[in-house]
C-alpha positions as CSV (number, residue, x, y, z in Angstrom):
1,M,53.9,33.6,39.6
2,S,50.1,32.5,40.7
3,A,48.4,35.0,38.5
4,R,50.4,33.7,35.4
5,N,49.3,30.2,36.1
6,V,45.5,31.4,36.3
7,L,46.1,33.4,33.1
8,D,47.5,30.5,31.3
9,A,44.7,28.2,32.4
10,L,41.9,30.5,30.8
11,D,40.2,29.5,27.7
12,G,41.2,32.2,25.0
13,D,37.9,31.1,23.3
14,R,35.8,31.9,26.5
15,Y,37.5,34.6,28.1
16,E,39.3,38.0,27.5
17,A,41.5,38.4,30.2
18,V,42.1,42.0,31.3
19,L,45.4,42.5,33.7
20,L,45.3,44.8,36.6
21,G,48.6,45.2,38.5
22,I,48.6,46.6,42.1
23,D,51.9,48.8,43.1
24,P,53.3,48.9,46.5
25,Q,51.7,52.2,47.1
26,G,48.2,50.4,46.5
27,R,47.7,52.0,43.1
28,W,46.2,49.9,40.2
29,H,47.5,49.7,36.7
30,L,46.2,48.3,33.7
31,G,48.6,45.8,31.8
32,H,49.0,45.7,28.2
33,A,48.7,42.1,26.8
34,D,51.5,42.6,24.0
35,R,54.0,43.9,26.8
36,T,52.8,42.3,30.0
37,I,51.8,38.9,29.3
38,G,54.7,37.2,27.3
39,P,55.0,33.7,26.6
40,P,53.3,31.1,28.9
41,G,55.2,30.3,32.1
42,T,57.0,33.7,32.2
43,P,56.6,36.3,34.9
44,L,53.9,39.0,34.5
45,V,55.3,42.2,34.7
46,L,53.7,45.4,36.4
47,E,53.7,48.5,34.2
48,A,53.8,50.9,37.3
49,A,54.5,53.7,34.5
50,S,51.1,53.3,33.2
51,A,48.1,55.5,34.5
52,A,46.8,54.7,37.7
53,L,43.0,53.1,37.5
54,A,40.0,53.1,39.5
55,I,36.8,51.2,39.6
56,E,33.5,53.1,39.4
57,P,31.4,52.7,42.6
58,G,28.0,52.1,43.3
59,G,27.3,49.3,40.9
60,G,29.4,50.2,38.0
61,D,31.7,47.7,36.4
62,T,33.7,50.1,34.5
63,L,37.6,51.0,35.2
64,I,38.1,54.6,35.1
65,R,41.7,56.1,34.4
66,C,42.7,58.5,36.9
67,G,43.9,62.0,36.6
68,A,43.2,65.0,34.2
69,D,42.5,62.4,31.2
70,A,39.9,60.5,33.3
71,Q,38.1,58.2,31.0
72,S,36.6,54.6,30.8
73,V,38.9,51.9,30.0
74,G,36.3,49.3,29.5
75,A,34.1,47.1,31.6
76,I,34.8,44.0,33.7
77,D,32.5,41.0,34.1
78,V,34.2,39.4,37.0
79,F,37.3,40.0,39.1
80,F,39.6,37.2,39.8
81,P,42.1,38.4,42.9
82,V,45.2,36.6,42.9
83,L,46.4,38.3,45.9
84,H,48.1,37.1,49.2
85,G,48.2,38.5,52.6
86,T,47.3,42.1,53.7
87,Y,45.2,44.4,51.5
88,G,44.4,41.1,49.1
89,E,43.2,38.0,51.5
90,D,41.8,40.1,54.3
91,G,38.5,41.5,53.0
92,T,39.9,45.0,52.0
93,V,40.1,44.7,48.3
94,Q,36.7,42.2,48.7
95,G,35.1,45.3,50.4
96,L,36.1,47.6,47.5
97,L,34.4,45.3,44.9
98,E,31.4,44.9,46.9
99,M,31.0,48.8,47.0
100,A,31.6,48.7,43.2
101,G,28.8,46.1,43.1
102,V,30.6,43.7,40.8
103,P,31.2,40.0,40.8
104,Y,34.6,38.5,42.1
105,V,36.2,35.1,42.9
106,G,36.5,33.9,46.4
107,S,35.0,34.5,49.8
108,R,33.3,38.0,50.5
109,V,34.4,40.4,53.1
110,L,33.7,38.7,56.7
111,G,34.7,35.1,55.4
112,S,38.1,37.0,54.0
113,A,38.6,38.7,57.5
114,I,37.9,35.9,59.6
115,G,39.9,33.6,57.3
116,M,43.1,36.2,57.5
117,D,42.7,36.4,61.4
118,K,44.1,33.1,63.0
119,E,42.9,34.1,66.6
120,V,39.3,35.0,65.7
121,S,39.4,31.8,63.5
122,K,40.5,29.7,66.4
123,R,37.7,31.0,68.5
124,L,35.0,30.2,66.0
125,L,36.5,26.9,65.2
126,R,36.5,26.0,68.8
127,E,32.7,27.0,69.0
128,A,32.0,24.6,65.9
129,D,33.9,21.8,67.7
130,V,36.9,21.6,65.1
131,P,40.0,20.9,67.1
132,V,42.7,23.5,67.1
133,V,46.3,23.7,68.8
134,D,46.7,25.3,72.0
135,H,48.0,28.7,72.2
136,V,48.7,32.0,73.9
137,L,47.8,35.4,72.6
138,A,50.5,38.1,72.6
139,R,50.3,41.8,72.0
140,R,52.7,44.8,72.3
141,F,54.1,45.3,75.8
142,D,53.2,41.8,77.1
143,A,55.4,41.7,80.1
144,D,54.7,38.0,81.4
145,L,54.5,36.3,78.1
146,T,57.6,34.1,78.6
147,A,56.0,32.9,81.7
148,R,52.5,32.2,80.3
149,V,54.0,30.3,77.2
150,E,56.2,28.1,79.6
151,R,53.1,27.6,81.8
152,V,50.6,26.8,79.1
153,L,52.7,25.6,76.0
154,G,56.2,24.7,76.8
155,F,59.0,24.9,74.4
156,P,59.7,24.4,71.3
157,C,56.6,26.7,70.3
158,F,55.7,28.5,67.0
159,V,55.2,32.3,67.0
160,K,53.2,34.0,63.9
161,P,51.4,37.1,63.2
162,A,47.7,36.6,63.8
163,N,47.0,38.4,60.5
164,S,49.5,37.5,57.9
165,G,50.1,34.9,55.0
166,S,52.6,32.7,53.4
167,S,54.3,31.9,56.5
168,V,55.7,35.5,56.8
169,G,56.9,36.5,60.3
170,V,56.7,32.9,61.4
171,H,59.4,31.4,63.8
172,K,60.1,28.1,65.7
173,V,61.1,29.0,69.0
174,K,63.3,26.2,70.8
175,S,64.0,28.3,74.1
176,P,62.9,31.1,76.2
177,A,65.8,33.1,75.3
178,D,64.5,33.3,71.6
179,L,61.0,34.2,72.2
180,G,61.4,37.9,72.6
181,S,63.1,38.4,69.1
182,A,60.7,36.1,67.4
183,V,57.8,38.0,68.9
184,D,59.3,41.3,68.2
185,D,59.5,40.3,64.4
186,A,56.0,38.9,64.1
187,L,54.9,42.1,65.7
188,S,56.5,44.0,62.7
189,Y,53.6,42.3,60.6
190,D,50.4,42.7,63.0
191,R,49.4,44.1,66.3
192,K,48.8,40.7,67.7
193,V,50.7,37.6,67.6
194,L,50.1,33.7,68.3
195,V,52.3,31.7,70.1
196,E,51.3,27.9,69.5
197,R,52.3,24.8,71.1
198,A,54.7,22.8,68.7
199,V,53.2,19.5,67.5
200,D,55.2,16.8,66.0
201,A,52.7,16.4,63.2
202,R,52.5,15.6,59.3
203,E,51.1,18.5,57.4
204,I,47.6,17.4,55.7
205,E,45.8,20.0,53.4
206,C,42.5,19.8,51.8
207,A,40.8,22.2,49.0
208,V,37.4,22.9,49.2
209,L,35.1,24.6,46.3
210,G,31.7,25.7,46.4
211,N,29.2,28.3,47.9
212,D,26.3,26.8,49.6
213,R,27.2,23.3,49.0
214,P,31.0,23.1,49.3
215,E,33.0,20.1,48.1
216,T,36.1,18.8,49.3
217,S,39.3,17.2,47.3
218,V,41.3,14.1,48.3
219,P,43.6,15.2,51.0
220,G,47.5,15.8,50.3
221,E,50.4,15.9,52.5
222,V,53.2,18.5,52.4
223,V,56.6,17.1,53.3
224,P,59.1,20.1,54.2
225,N,62.8,19.7,53.6
226,A,63.1,22.2,56.6
227,E,61.9,22.5,59.9
228,F,58.6,24.1,58.7
229,Y,56.8,25.1,55.6
230,S,58.5,28.6,55.2
231,Y,57.7,31.3,52.5
232,R,60.8,29.9,50.3
233,A,59.3,26.5,50.2
234,K,55.9,27.6,49.4
235,Y,57.0,29.8,46.5
236,L,60.6,30.0,45.6
237,D,62.1,26.6,46.1
238,E,61.1,23.6,44.0
239,N,62.8,21.4,46.2
240,G,61.7,23.0,49.7
241,A,59.1,20.6,50.0
242,A,57.5,17.3,48.8
243,L,53.9,17.1,47.8
244,V,52.0,13.8,48.2
245,V,48.9,13.8,46.3
246,P,46.8,11.8,47.7
247,A,48.2,11.6,51.2
248,D,48.8,8.3,52.4
249,L,46.0,7.9,55.0
250,P,43.3,5.2,56.1
251,P,39.8,5.8,55.0
252,E,38.4,7.0,58.1
253,K,41.2,9.6,58.2
254,V,40.5,10.9,54.8
255,A,36.8,11.2,55.9
256,E,37.6,13.0,59.0
257,V,39.9,15.7,57.0
258,R,37.1,16.1,54.4
259,D,34.3,16.4,57.2
260,L,36.2,18.9,59.2
261,S,37.2,20.9,56.2
262,V,33.6,21.4,55.3
263,R,32.7,22.3,58.8
264,A,35.3,24.9,59.0
265,F,34.4,26.5,55.7
266,V,30.8,26.7,56.9
267,A,31.8,28.2,60.2
268,L,34.4,30.8,59.1
269,E,31.6,31.9,56.7
270,L,33.9,31.0,53.5
271,E,32.6,30.8,49.9
272,G,34.2,30.0,46.4
273,M,37.3,28.3,47.6
274,A,39.7,27.7,50.4
275,R,42.6,25.6,51.3
276,V,42.5,24.2,54.8
277,D,45.6,23.0,56.8
278,F,45.6,20.5,59.4
279,L,48.4,19.1,61.7
280,L,48.3,15.1,62.3
281,D,49.9,14.4,65.5
282,R,52.5,11.5,64.8
283,R,52.0,10.3,68.4
284,S,48.2,10.5,69.0
285,D,46.9,10.4,65.7
286,E,44.9,13.4,66.5
287,L,43.9,16.1,63.7
288,F,44.2,19.9,64.6
289,L,43.2,22.4,62.0
290,N,46.1,24.7,61.7
291,E,44.7,27.7,59.5
292,V,42.3,28.2,56.2
293,N,43.7,30.0,53.1
294,T,40.9,31.9,51.4
295,I,43.0,32.8,48.5
296,P,45.5,29.6,48.0
297,G,48.6,29.6,46.0
298,F,47.9,29.1,42.0
299,T,51.6,28.4,41.2
300,R,52.5,25.2,39.5
301,I,54.0,23.9,42.7
302,S,50.8,25.0,44.8
303,M,48.8,22.1,46.6
304,Y,45.4,23.8,45.7
305,P,45.4,23.0,42.0
306,K,47.3,19.8,42.7
307,L,44.6,18.6,44.8
308,W,41.9,19.4,42.4
309,E,43.5,17.8,39.6
310,A,44.1,14.4,41.8
311,S,40.3,14.7,42.4
312,G,39.5,14.6,38.6
313,L,39.3,18.5,38.1
314,S,41.6,19.8,35.8
315,Y,43.4,23.4,36.3
316,G,41.4,24.8,33.6
317,R,38.0,23.2,34.6
318,L,38.9,24.8,38.1
319,V,39.2,28.0,37.0
320,D,35.9,27.9,35.1
321,R,34.4,26.8,38.3
322,L,35.5,29.6,40.4
323,I,34.4,32.1,38.0
324,E,31.0,30.5,37.7
325,L,30.6,30.5,41.5
326,A,31.7,34.0,41.6
327,L,28.8,35.0,39.0
328,E,26.4,32.7,40.8
329,R,26.8,34.1,44.2
330,H,26.6,37.8,42.6
331,A,23.3,36.9,41.0
332,V,21.6,35.8,44.3
333,R,23.1,38.7,46.2
334,S,21.8,41.3,43.6
335,Q,18.1,40.1,44.8
336,I,18.5,41.1,48.2
337,S,17.4,44.4,49.2
338,T,19.5,46.7,50.9
339,R,16.7,49.4,51.7
340,Y,13.6,49.1,53.7
341,A,10.3,49.0,51.4
342,P,7.4,49.4,53.7
343,E,4.2,47.8,52.0
344,A,1.6,49.8,50.5
345,S,-1.1,50.6,52.8
346,G,-4.6,49.9,51.9
């Protein structure tokens, strides 16, 4: 759904889109415009029966058809990953594209990996004096977890995989009796789990755009129609949450959200884009950074493009800007030497 929206926003006079789909086994496939794209707004279809592709390594920008009939199927100017979660948002695809030496939209390997790992992110954010919610780290065979959670956090609390996205594996736990099953489910998605203090909070989000000089959008608010903003509410149910853009906040709180968003973007080594999510405590009016998303949703009910539209940047211009930032960064990094070149003697 996100890829469909990005595709529809591309200016056909400026861009020739090449669609690459990834199947559940991790193979890349080339989509054919006449069979894959269809009318605007319709889902894209992965042609898993088509021949698998690979990208030429070592500074090439060429896609190669795999198998006995290996041959070039064309060059790519810039890649736009529209992927969420594991093997898409966590630095792995970004590493592949770095090895190939091609421009791509979004954060590089380090920022992507940090942004994906909520526990590592919290450590770096605390170092940068960005407030985060108290948490307990859980791993497999953690015998005293319930006692630690009761002592440090109390109930209710939230359980979430440290490395996951789109609210997959997230549970609100209301009693000690339910903690074990929630942690077990979260551990099916990652090797470590965060248990966080539950905060009676408004959910505030801010969009960031840029490389060395990041800019922020107006903040927005997510008002879930359930206990929390679940996967279904984010992607499938148009009535799963109300999006209030801009958020009803006093000017000083808007300034705080935007300032913390930039500080987090810099502290976590992010580039290109990010959506920064906050919890605004209803009782204390304190802001806590909940998480960052290095490849935010781009569906028609997603907050990231809506925030920029409310800030005066259209969907089409936003896509243009992301591509420009990718090319700009690649040009700068191409000048960096990766070899030691001793000065000539004499």
